[in-house]
Biopython code that builds the backbone (N, CA, C, O; Angstrom):
import numpy as np
from Bio.PDB.StructureBuilder import StructureBuilder

atoms = [
    (1, "MET", "N", (148.758, 68.341, 115.262)),
    (1, "MET", "CA", (150.179, 68.844, 114.199)),
    (1, "MET", "C", (148.705, 69.994, 112.935)),
    (1, "MET", "O", (147.544, 69.600, 112.826)),
    (2, "ARG", "N", (148.944, 70.585, 112.609)),
    (2, "ARG", "CA", (147.877, 70.785, 111.278)),
    (2, "ARG", "C", (148.448, 70.646, 110.531)),
    (2, "ARG", "O", (149.639, 70.377, 110.691)),
    (3, "GLU", "N", (147.681, 70.799, 108.900)),
    (3, "GLU", "CA", (148.066, 71.074, 107.299)),
    (3, "GLU", "C", (148.268, 72.123, 107.007)),
    (3, "GLU", "O", (147.141, 72.556, 106.764)),
    (4, "HIS", "N", (149.176, 73.155, 106.793)),
    (4, "HIS", "CA", (148.926, 74.085, 106.161)),
    (4, "HIS", "C", (149.999, 74.259, 104.931)),
    (4, "HIS", "O", (151.169, 74.053, 104.609)),
    (5, "ARG", "N", (148.521, 74.884, 104.400)),
    (5, "ARG", "CA", (149.393, 74.957, 103.065)),
    (5, "ARG", "C", (150.310, 73.901, 102.728)),
    (5, "ARG", "O", (151.531, 73.975, 102.590)),
    (6, "GLY", "N", (149.451, 72.781, 102.601)),
    (6, "GLY", "CA", (150.455, 70.971, 102.063)),
    (6, "GLY", "C", (151.912, 70.640, 102.725)),
    (6, "GLY", "O", (152.716, 69.791, 102.341)),
    (7, "ARG", "N", (152.080, 71.925, 104.287)),
    (7, "ARG", "CA", (152.789, 71.381, 105.103)),
    (7, "ARG", "C", (152.266, 71.508, 106.624)),
    (7, "ARG", "O", (151.497, 72.313, 107.149)),
    (8, "GLN", "N", (152.928, 70.484, 107.089)),
    (8, "GLN", "CA", (152.543, 70.412, 108.738)),
    (8, "GLN", "C", (153.384, 71.024, 109.457)),
    (8, "GLN", "O", (154.615, 70.995, 109.477)),
    (9, "THR", "N", (152.039, 72.017, 110.511)),
    (9, "THR", "CA", (152.521, 72.631, 111.413)),
    (9, "THR", "C", (152.378, 72.309, 112.608)),
    (9, "THR", "O", (151.553, 71.468, 112.965)),
    (10, "ARG", "N", (153.269, 73.018, 113.511)),
    (10, "ARG", "CA", (152.695, 72.473, 115.213)),
    (10, "ARG", "C", (151.564, 73.805, 115.516)),
    (10, "ARG", "O", (151.440, 74.729, 114.713)),
    (11, "GLY", "N", (150.563, 73.689, 117.175)),
    (11, "GLY", "CA", (149.218, 74.530, 117.155)),
    (11, "GLY", "C", (148.872, 75.234, 115.903)),
    (11, "GLY", "O", (148.587, 74.717, 114.823)),
    (12, "ASN", "N", (148.947, 76.661, 116.246)),
    (12, "ASN", "CA", (148.580, 77.579, 115.291)),
    (12, "ASN", "C", (149.367, 77.843, 113.839)),
    (12, "ASN", "O", (149.091, 78.584, 112.895)),
    (13, "GLY", "N", (150.602, 76.802, 114.104)),
    (13, "GLY", "CA", (151.260, 77.010, 112.373)),
    (13, "GLY", "C", (152.154, 78.517, 112.606)),
    (13, "GLY", "O", (151.706, 79.479, 111.983)),
    (14, "ARG", "N", (153.300, 78.733, 113.410)),
    (14, "ARG", "CA", (153.430, 79.692, 113.792)),
    (14, "ARG", "C", (154.582, 79.246, 114.440)),
    (14, "ARG", "O", (154.386, 78.413, 115.324)),
    (15, "ARG", "N", (156.155, 79.710, 114.151)),
    (15, "ARG", "CA", (157.142, 79.330, 114.172)),
    (15, "ARG", "C", (157.400, 80.700, 115.554)),
    (15, "ARG", "O", (157.173, 81.906, 115.650)),
    (16, "GLY", "N", (158.104, 79.413, 116.585)),
    (16, "GLY", "CA", (158.466, 80.634, 117.576)),
    (16, "GLY", "C", (159.793, 81.382, 117.475)),
    (16, "GLY", "O", (160.763, 80.921, 116.874)),
    (17, "GLN", "N", (159.782, 82.548, 118.089)),
    (17, "GLN", "CA", (161.150, 83.402, 117.963)),
    (17, "GLN", "C", (162.259, 82.318, 117.986)),
    (17, "GLN", "O", (163.043, 82.349, 117.039)),
    (18, "ALA", "N", (162.493, 81.070, 119.221)),
    (18, "ALA", "CA", (164.239, 80.919, 119.063)),
    (18, "ALA", "C", (163.843, 80.053, 117.801)),
    (18, "ALA", "O", (164.635, 80.521, 116.983)),
    (19, "GLU", "N", (162.953, 78.862, 116.958)),
    (19, "GLU", "CA", (163.199, 78.746, 116.407)),
    (19, "GLU", "C", (163.472, 79.152, 115.073)),
    (19, "GLU", "O", (163.998, 78.648, 114.080)),
    (20, "ARG", "N", (162.585, 80.943, 115.584)),
    (20, "ARG", "CA", (163.227, 81.605, 113.205)),
    (20, "ARG", "C", (164.359, 82.177, 113.182)),
    (20, "ARG", "O", (165.082, 82.591, 112.275)),
    (21, "ASP", "N", (164.488, 82.123, 115.331)),
    (21, "ASP", "CA", (166.796, 83.044, 115.411)),
    (21, "ASP", "C", (167.634, 81.188, 114.521)),
    (21, "ASP", "O", (168.489, 81.157, 113.636)),
    (22, "ALA", "N", (166.986, 80.018, 115.178)),
    (22, "ALA", "CA", (167.764, 78.959, 114.942)),
    (22, "ALA", "C", (168.024, 78.824, 113.158)),
    (22, "ALA", "O", (169.079, 78.728, 112.531)),
    (23, "ILE", "N", (166.933, 78.853, 112.795)),
    (23, "ILE", "CA", (167.146, 78.861, 111.573)),
    (23, "ILE", "C", (167.930, 80.362, 110.587)),
    (23, "ILE", "O", (168.428, 80.453, 109.465)),
    (24, "THR", "N", (167.706, 81.268, 111.637)),
    (24, "THR", "CA", (168.653, 82.688, 110.893)),
    (24, "THR", "C", (169.680, 82.526, 110.675)),
    (24, "THR", "O", (170.323, 82.589, 109.628)),
    (25, "VAL", "N", (170.160, 82.084, 112.587)),
    (25, "VAL", "CA", (171.889, 81.510, 112.492)),
    (25, "VAL", "C", (171.963, 80.915, 111.410)),
    (25, "VAL", "O", (172.524, 81.538, 110.508)),
    (26, "GLU", "N", (171.614, 79.986, 111.201)),
    (26, "GLU", "CA", (171.643, 78.717, 110.148)),
    (26, "GLU", "C", (172.339, 79.285, 108.945)),
    (26, "GLU", "O", (173.493, 79.125, 108.548)),
    (27, "ILE", "N", (171.039, 80.200, 108.324)),
    (27, "ILE", "CA", (171.182, 80.438, 107.119)),
    (27, "ILE", "C", (172.579, 81.522, 107.052)),
    (27, "ILE", "O", (172.856, 81.972, 105.940)),
    (28, "GLY", "N", (173.145, 81.787, 107.831)),
    (28, "GLY", "CA", (174.211, 83.307, 107.955)),
    (28, "GLY", "C", (175.166, 81.916, 108.591)),
    (28, "GLY", "O", (176.298, 82.397, 108.534)),
    (29, "TYR", "N", (175.315, 80.664, 109.085)),
    (29, "TYR", "CA", (176.754, 80.114, 108.713)),
    (29, "TYR", "C", (177.015, 79.585, 107.327)),
    (29, "TYR", "O", (177.978, 79.627, 106.561)),
    (30, "ALA", "N", (175.360, 78.882, 107.272)),
    (30, "ALA", "CA", (175.649, 78.553, 105.666)),
    (30, "ALA", "C", (176.436, 78.960, 105.017)),
    (30, "ALA", "O", (177.517, 78.397, 104.842)),
    (31, "LEU", "N", (175.931, 80.563, 104.242)),
    (31, "LEU", "CA", (176.729, 81.260, 103.908)),
    (31, "LEU", "C", (177.633, 81.581, 103.926)),
    (31, "LEU", "O", (178.360, 81.543, 102.934)),
    (32, "CYS", "N", (178.105, 82.186, 105.422)),
    (32, "CYS", "CA", (179.695, 82.117, 105.826)),
    (32, "CYS", "C", (181.099, 81.050, 105.583)),
    (32, "CYS", "O", (182.246, 81.036, 105.138)),
    (33, "SER", "N", (180.389, 80.475, 106.027)),
    (33, "SER", "CA", (181.126, 78.799, 105.253)),
    (33, "SER", "C", (181.268, 78.552, 103.774)),
    (33, "SER", "O", (182.254, 78.028, 103.258)),
    (34, "ALA", "N", (180.369, 78.906, 103.242)),
    (34, "ALA", "CA", (180.363, 78.496, 101.669)),
    (34, "ALA", "C", (181.360, 80.184, 101.396)),
    (34, "ALA", "O", (182.509, 80.140, 100.956)),
    (35, "ALA", "N", (181.017, 80.853, 101.568)),
    (35, "ALA", "CA", (181.763, 81.663, 100.984)),
    (35, "ALA", "C", (183.323, 81.855, 100.980)),
    (35, "ALA", "O", (184.015, 82.362, 100.097)),
    (36, "PHE", "N", (183.839, 81.126, 102.632)),
    (36, "PHE", "CA", (185.382, 80.924, 103.070)),
    (36, "PHE", "C", (185.439, 79.999, 101.993)),
    (36, "PHE", "O", (186.042, 80.544, 101.068)),
    (37, "ALA", "N", (185.129, 78.990, 101.730)),
    (37, "ALA", "CA", (185.336, 77.604, 101.888)),
    (37, "ALA", "C", (185.323, 77.698, 99.670)),
    (37, "ALA", "O", (185.900, 76.923, 98.906)),
    (38, "ALA", "N", (184.643, 78.654, 99.386)),
    (38, "ALA", "CA", (185.323, 78.952, 98.012)),
    (38, "ALA", "C", (185.888, 79.826, 97.903)),
    (38, "ALA", "O", (185.987, 80.039, 96.694)),
    (39, "ALA", "N", (186.735, 81.079, 98.844)),
    (39, "ALA", "CA", (186.945, 81.942, 98.414)),
    (39, "ALA", "C", (188.892, 81.212, 99.098)),
    (39, "ALA", "O", (189.775, 81.912, 98.603)),
    (40, "VAL", "N", (189.294, 80.420, 99.741)),
    (40, "VAL", "CA", (189.862, 79.458, 99.423)),
    (40, "VAL", "C", (190.239, 78.651, 98.500)),
    (40, "VAL", "O", (191.428, 78.472, 98.236)),
    (41, "VAL", "N", (189.604, 78.268, 98.104)),
    (41, "VAL", "CA", (189.167, 77.140, 96.246)),
    (41, "VAL", "C", (189.695, 77.997, 95.534)),
    (41, "VAL", "O", (190.587, 77.634, 94.767)),
    (42, "PHE", "N", (189.384, 79.074, 95.573)),
    (42, "PHE", "CA", (189.655, 80.426, 94.554)),
    (42, "PHE", "C", (190.619, 80.784, 94.286)),
    (42, "PHE", "O", (190.927, 81.005, 93.115)),
    (43, "GLY", "N", (191.474, 80.971, 95.365)),
    (43, "GLY", "CA", (192.628, 81.180, 96.391)),
    (43, "GLY", "C", (193.323, 79.424, 95.556)),
    (43, "GLY", "O", (193.970, 79.194, 94.535)),
    (44, "ALA", "N", (193.178, 79.205, 95.831)),
    (44, "ALA", "CA", (194.399, 77.567, 95.733)),
    (44, "ALA", "C", (194.558, 77.746, 94.087)),
    (44, "ALA", "O", (195.525, 78.166, 93.452)),
    (45, "VAL", "N", (193.216, 77.260, 93.608)),
    (45, "VAL", "CA", (193.438, 77.639, 92.009)),
    (45, "VAL", "C", (193.333, 78.984, 91.421)),
    (45, "VAL", "O", (193.822, 78.745, 90.317)),
    (46, "ALA", "N", (193.119, 79.871, 91.406)),
    (46, "ALA", "CA", (193.576, 81.089, 90.695)),
    (46, "ALA", "C", (194.564, 82.079, 90.580)),
    (46, "ALA", "O", (195.036, 82.774, 89.680)),
    (47, "GLY", "N", (194.847, 81.787, 92.738)),
    (47, "GLY", "CA", (196.709, 81.843, 93.153)),
    (47, "GLY", "C", (197.717, 82.633, 92.843)),
    (47, "GLY", "O", (198.161, 83.751, 93.101)),
    (48, "PRO", "N", (197.984, 81.494, 92.071)),
    (48, "PRO", "CA", (199.574, 81.379, 90.941)),
    (48, "PRO", "C", (198.990, 82.336, 89.601)),
    (48, "PRO", "O", (199.558, 83.427, 89.642)),
    (49, "ALA", "N", (198.400, 82.280, 88.885)),
    (49, "ALA", "CA", (197.991, 83.294, 88.146)),
    (49, "ALA", "C", (198.284, 84.755, 88.199)),
    (49, "ALA", "O", (199.062, 85.526, 87.637)),
    (50, "LEU", "N", (197.058, 84.846, 89.382)),
    (50, "LEU", "CA", (197.295, 86.230, 90.317)),
    (50, "LEU", "C", (198.508, 86.567, 90.659)),
    (50, "LEU", "O", (198.688, 87.715, 91.066)),
    (51, "LEU", "N", (199.555, 85.695, 90.578)),
    (51, "LEU", "CA", (200.875, 85.799, 91.502)),
    (51, "LEU", "C", (202.304, 85.691, 90.947)),
    (51, "LEU", "O", (203.357, 85.953, 91.530)),
    (52, "PHE", "N", (202.082, 85.176, 89.489)),
    (52, "PHE", "CA", (203.257, 84.899, 88.990)),
    (52, "PHE", "C", (202.998, 85.142, 87.839)),
    (52, "PHE", "O", (201.891, 84.709, 87.520)),
    (53, "ALA", "N", (203.704, 85.814, 86.801)),
    (53, "ALA", "CA", (203.287, 86.242, 85.547)),
    (53, "ALA", "C", (203.592, 84.377, 84.527)),
    (53, "ALA", "O", (204.578, 83.674, 84.301)),
    (54, "LEU", "N", (202.403, 84.313, 84.275)),
    (54, "LEU", "CA", (201.864, 83.113, 83.247)),
    (54, "LEU", "C", (201.755, 83.483, 81.816)),
    (54, "LEU", "O", (201.456, 84.650, 81.558)),
    (55, "PRO", "N", (202.047, 82.273, 80.432)),
    (55, "PRO", "CA", (201.343, 82.671, 79.550)),
    (55, "PRO", "C", (199.497, 83.337, 79.470)),
    (55, "PRO", "O", (198.859, 83.239, 80.519)),
    (56, "GLY", "N", (199.170, 83.621, 78.905)),
    (56, "GLY", "CA", (197.591, 84.747, 78.428)),
    (56, "GLY", "C", (197.094, 83.186, 78.590)),
    (56, "GLY", "O", (196.751, 83.266, 79.770)),
    (57, "VAL", "N", (196.839, 81.937, 78.257)),
    (57, "VAL", "CA", (195.699, 81.305, 78.401)),
    (57, "VAL", "C", (195.534, 80.040, 79.532)),
    (57, "VAL", "O", (194.616, 79.286, 79.854)),
    (58, "VAL", "N", (196.817, 80.223, 79.909)),
    (58, "VAL", "CA", (197.412, 79.529, 80.783)),
    (58, "VAL", "C", (196.906, 80.416, 82.605)),
    (58, "VAL", "O", (196.778, 79.951, 83.737)),
    (59, "GLU", "N", (196.739, 82.009, 81.946)),
    (59, "GLU", "CA", (196.770, 82.655, 83.518)),
    (59, "GLU", "C", (195.145, 82.167, 83.337)),
    (59, "GLU", "O", (194.642, 81.192, 83.895)),
    (60, "THR", "N", (194.582, 82.943, 82.570)),
    (60, "THR", "CA", (192.669, 82.965, 81.321)),
    (60, "THR", "C", (192.315, 81.314, 82.445)),
    (60, "THR", "O", (191.958, 81.312, 83.623)),
    (61, "VAL", "N", (192.502, 80.448, 81.806)),
    (61, "VAL", "CA", (192.191, 79.189, 81.774)),
    (61, "VAL", "C", (192.038, 78.431, 83.683)),
    (61, "VAL", "O", (191.199, 77.604, 84.040)),
    (62, "LEU", "N", (193.176, 79.090, 84.596)),
    (62, "LEU", "CA", (193.175, 79.452, 85.924)),
    (62, "LEU", "C", (192.118, 79.964, 86.417)),
    (62, "LEU", "O", (191.307, 79.224, 86.974)),
    (63, "VAL", "N", (191.943, 81.053, 86.341)),
    (63, "VAL", "CA", (190.494, 82.410, 86.943)),
    (63, "VAL", "C", (190.031, 82.385, 86.742)),
    (63, "VAL", "O", (189.153, 83.100, 87.225)),
    (64, "ARG", "N", (189.630, 81.205, 85.250)),
    (64, "ARG", "CA", (187.871, 80.954, 84.480)),
    (64, "ARG", "C", (187.152, 79.712, 85.849)),
    (64, "ARG", "O", (186.088, 79.517, 86.437)),
    (65, "GLY", "N", (188.678, 79.092, 85.792)),
    (65, "GLY", "CA", (188.601, 77.011, 86.407)),
    (65, "GLY", "C", (188.152, 77.345, 87.699)),
    (65, "GLY", "O", (187.063, 76.954, 88.118)),
    (66, "GLY", "N", (189.264, 78.352, 88.647)),
    (66, "GLY", "CA", (189.299, 78.558, 89.377)),
    (66, "GLY", "C", (187.621, 79.388, 90.712)),
    (66, "GLY", "O", (187.259, 79.138, 91.861)),
    (67, "GLY", "N", (187.096, 80.462, 89.497)),
    (67, "GLY", "CA", (185.834, 81.438, 89.992)),
    (67, "GLY", "C", (184.797, 79.837, 89.511)),
    (67, "GLY", "O", (184.212, 79.702, 90.586)),
    (68, "VAL", "N", (184.333, 78.793, 88.724)),
    (68, "VAL", "CA", (183.766, 77.986, 88.086)),
    (68, "VAL", "C", (183.856, 77.177, 89.209)),
    (68, "VAL", "O", (182.799, 76.881, 89.766)),
    (69, "LEU", "N", (184.907, 76.756, 89.658)),
    (69, "LEU", "CA", (185.006, 75.656, 91.161)),
    (69, "LEU", "C", (184.522, 76.531, 91.835)),
    (69, "LEU", "O", (183.293, 76.457, 91.836)),
    (70, "ALA", "N", (185.040, 77.590, 92.598)),
    (70, "ALA", "CA", (184.428, 78.758, 93.403)),
    (70, "ALA", "C", (182.612, 78.511, 93.424)),
    (70, "ALA", "O", (181.829, 78.383, 94.365)),
    (71, "GLY", "N", (182.467, 78.518, 92.336)),
    (71, "GLY", "CA", (180.745, 79.136, 92.735)),
    (71, "GLY", "C", (180.545, 77.395, 92.689)),
    (71, "GLY", "O", (180.167, 76.966, 93.779)),
    (72, "ALA", "N", (180.655, 76.762, 92.058)),
    (72, "ALA", "CA", (180.371, 75.297, 92.262)),
    (72, "ALA", "C", (180.119, 74.505, 93.717)),
    (72, "ALA", "O", (179.372, 73.549, 93.925)),
    (73, "LEU", "N", (180.860, 75.114, 94.515)),
    (73, "LEU", "CA", (181.702, 74.773, 95.729)),
    (73, "LEU", "C", (180.561, 75.463, 96.925)),
    (73, "LEU", "O", (179.876, 74.923, 97.793)),
    (74, "PHE", "N", (180.747, 77.020, 96.467)),
    (74, "PHE", "CA", (179.767, 77.752, 97.484)),
    (74, "PHE", "C", (177.950, 77.983, 97.196)),
    (74, "PHE", "O", (177.064, 78.681, 97.689)),
    (75, "ALA", "N", (178.058, 76.935, 96.094)),
    (75, "ALA", "CA", (176.136, 76.373, 95.790)),
    (75, "ALA", "C", (175.966, 74.738, 96.965)),
    (75, "ALA", "O", (174.980, 74.247, 97.514)),
    (76, "VAL", "N", (177.310, 74.365, 96.944)),
    (76, "VAL", "CA", (177.160, 72.774, 97.001)),
    (76, "VAL", "C", (177.308, 72.646, 98.407)),
    (76, "VAL", "O", (177.273, 71.544, 98.955)),
    (77, "ARG", "N", (177.516, 74.009, 99.190)),
    (77, "ARG", "CA", (178.313, 73.891, 100.576)),
    (77, "ARG", "C", (176.717, 74.761, 101.679)),
    (77, "ARG", "O", (176.175, 74.220, 102.643)),
    (78, "ALA", "N", (176.364, 76.112, 101.108)),
    (78, "ALA", "CA", (175.746, 76.319, 101.569)),
    (78, "ALA", "C", (173.999, 75.299, 101.362)),
    (78, "ALA", "O", (173.039, 75.411, 102.123)),
    (79, "VAL", "N", (174.079, 74.389, 100.125)),
    (79, "VAL", "CA", (172.610, 73.904, 100.325)),
    (79, "VAL", "C", (173.172, 72.465, 101.074)),
    (79, "VAL", "O", (172.272, 71.919, 101.712)),
    (80, "SER", "N", (174.311, 71.842, 101.114)),
    (80, "SER", "CA", (174.327, 70.754, 102.454)),
    (80, "SER", "C", (174.351, 71.163, 103.544)),
    (80, "SER", "O", (174.279, 70.253, 104.369)),
    (81, "VAL", "N", (174.438, 72.403, 104.073)),
    (81, "VAL", "CA", (174.393, 72.403, 105.333)),
    (81, "VAL", "C", (173.307, 73.383, 105.976)),
    (81, "VAL", "O", (173.232, 73.813, 107.126)),
    (82, "LEU", "N", (172.321, 73.642, 104.633)),
    (82, "LEU", "CA", (171.094, 73.892, 104.784)),
    (82, "LEU", "C", (169.805, 72.887, 105.004)),
    (82, "LEU", "O", (168.740, 72.883, 105.622)),
    (83, "VAL", "N", (170.697, 71.879, 103.951)),
    (83, "VAL", "CA", (169.658, 70.023, 103.858)),
    (83, "VAL", "C", (169.981, 69.208, 105.140)),
    (83, "VAL", "O", (169.270, 68.313, 105.597)),
    (84, "ARG", "N", (171.531, 69.788, 105.817)),
    (84, "ARG", "CA", (171.408, 69.015, 107.211)),
    (84, "ARG", "C", (170.970, 69.448, 108.110)),
    (84, "ARG", "O", (170.733, 68.820, 109.142)),
    (85, "PHE", "N", (170.703, 70.982, 107.861)),
    (85, "PHE", "CA", (170.273, 72.086, 109.484)),
    (85, "PHE", "C", (168.577, 70.933, 109.725)),
    (85, "PHE", "O", (168.115, 70.625, 110.824)),
    (86, "ARG", "N", (167.817, 70.404, 107.953)),
    (86, "ARG", "CA", (166.479, 70.865, 108.002)),
    (86, "ARG", "C", (166.589, 69.409, 108.394)),
    (86, "ARG", "O", (166.427, 69.310, 109.611)),
    (87, "ARG", "N", (166.839, 68.061, 107.719)),
    (87, "ARG", "CA", (166.958, 66.747, 108.512)),
    (87, "ARG", "C", (167.439, 66.913, 110.252)),
    (87, "ARG", "O", (166.826, 66.433, 111.206)),
    (88, "ALA", "N", (168.373, 67.518, 110.290)),
    (88, "ALA", "CA", (168.472, 67.623, 112.184)),
    (88, "ALA", "C", (167.803, 67.838, 113.208)),
    (88, "ALA", "O", (167.956, 67.427, 114.358)),
    (89, "SER", "N", (166.278, 69.176, 112.298)),
    (89, "SER", "CA", (164.878, 70.383, 113.200)),
    (89, "SER", "C", (164.150, 69.221, 113.283)),
    (89, "SER", "O", (163.054, 69.348, 113.830)),
    (90, "GLN", "N", (164.570, 67.681, 112.738)),
    (90, "GLN", "CA", (163.160, 66.926, 112.769)),
    (90, "GLN", "C", (163.391, 65.908, 113.685)),
    (90, "GLN", "O", (164.483, 65.357, 113.829)),
    (91, "PRO", "N", (162.531, 65.689, 114.213)),
    (91, "PRO", "CA", (162.275, 64.229, 114.861)),
    (91, "PRO", "C", (162.576, 63.056, 114.686)),
    (91, "PRO", "O", (162.488, 63.134, 113.461)),
    (92, "SER", "N", (162.930, 61.764, 114.892)),
    (92, "SER", "CA", (163.541, 60.282, 114.596)),
    (92, "SER", "C", (162.244, 60.052, 115.026)),
    (92, "SER", "O", (161.802, 59.122, 114.351)),
    (93, "GLN", "N", (161.469, 60.423, 115.772)),
    (93, "GLN", "CA", (160.251, 60.093, 116.453)),
    (93, "GLN", "C", (158.741, 60.485, 116.400)),
    (93, "GLN", "O", (158.076, 60.259, 117.411)),
    (94, "PRO", "N", (158.279, 60.918, 115.569)),
    (94, "PRO", "CA", (157.330, 62.155, 115.495)),
    (94, "PRO", "C", (156.556, 61.571, 116.643)),
    (94, "PRO", "O", (156.087, 60.434, 116.674)),
    (95, "GLY", "N", (156.448, 62.856, 117.966)),
    (95, "GLY", "CA", (156.198, 62.686, 118.961)),
    (95, "GLY", "C", (156.506, 62.668, 120.432)),
    (95, "GLY", "O", (155.857, 63.113, 121.379)),
    (96, "ARG", "N", (158.288, 61.702, 120.359)),
    (96, "ARG", "CA", (159.316, 61.684, 121.649)),
    (96, "ARG", "C", (159.541, 62.466, 121.397)),
    (96, "ARG", "O", (159.282, 62.718, 120.221)),
    (97, "THR", "N", (160.293, 63.695, 122.321)),
    (97, "THR", "CA", (160.105, 64.617, 123.014)),
    (97, "THR", "C", (162.654, 63.809, 123.650)),
    (97, "THR", "O", (163.495, 64.684, 123.854)),
    (98, "SER", "N", (162.819, 63.179, 123.694)),
    (98, "SER", "CA", (163.597, 62.650, 124.146)),
    (98, "SER", "C", (163.666, 60.935, 124.198)),
    (98, "SER", "O", (162.679, 60.214, 124.338)),
    (99, "PRO", "N", (165.495, 60.332, 124.006)),
    (99, "PRO", "CA", (165.365, 59.345, 123.915)),
    (99, "PRO", "C", (164.536, 58.300, 124.871)),
    (99, "PRO", "O", (163.740, 57.391, 124.636)),
    (100, "ASP", "N", (164.894, 58.657, 125.623)),
    (100, "ASP", "CA", (164.187, 58.198, 127.022)),
    (100, "ASP", "C", (162.713, 58.775, 127.324)),
    (100, "ASP", "O", (162.431, 59.147, 128.463)),
    (101, "SER", "N", (161.936, 58.827, 126.444)),
    (101, "SER", "CA", (160.669, 58.869, 127.317)),
    (101, "SER", "C", (159.474, 57.917, 126.413)),
    (101, "SER", "O", (158.339, 57.763, 126.863)),
]
sb = StructureBuilder()
sb.init_structure("model")
sb.init_model(0)
sb.init_chain("A")
sb.init_seg("    ")
for serial, (resi, resn, name, xyz) in enumerate(atoms, 1):
    if name == "N":
        sb.init_residue(resn, " ", resi, " ")
    sb.init_atom(name, np.array(xyz, "f"), 0.0, 1.0, " ", f" {name:<3s}", serial, name[0])
structure = sb.get_structure()
């Protein structure tokens, strides 16, 4: 492994196509799953305000609260998926490729 701009790289410092594809798929999964989770939370919190005639203050609180919770959940979910992927892609014992080697 060589060090390139403060980080370690393999070989000539370039990622293979399979590794780039895996990263792309993981980013897509992180964004889609985060968007789905945020939509569910927004619907659960703000749904009653959108479906029923509620007092103005209650409606405002539910819609804004749902938006804030959905945004926070989106960020947390996307980051947690990407951090988990990064940890899983690094071998636990550098230089070893399989448990029985």
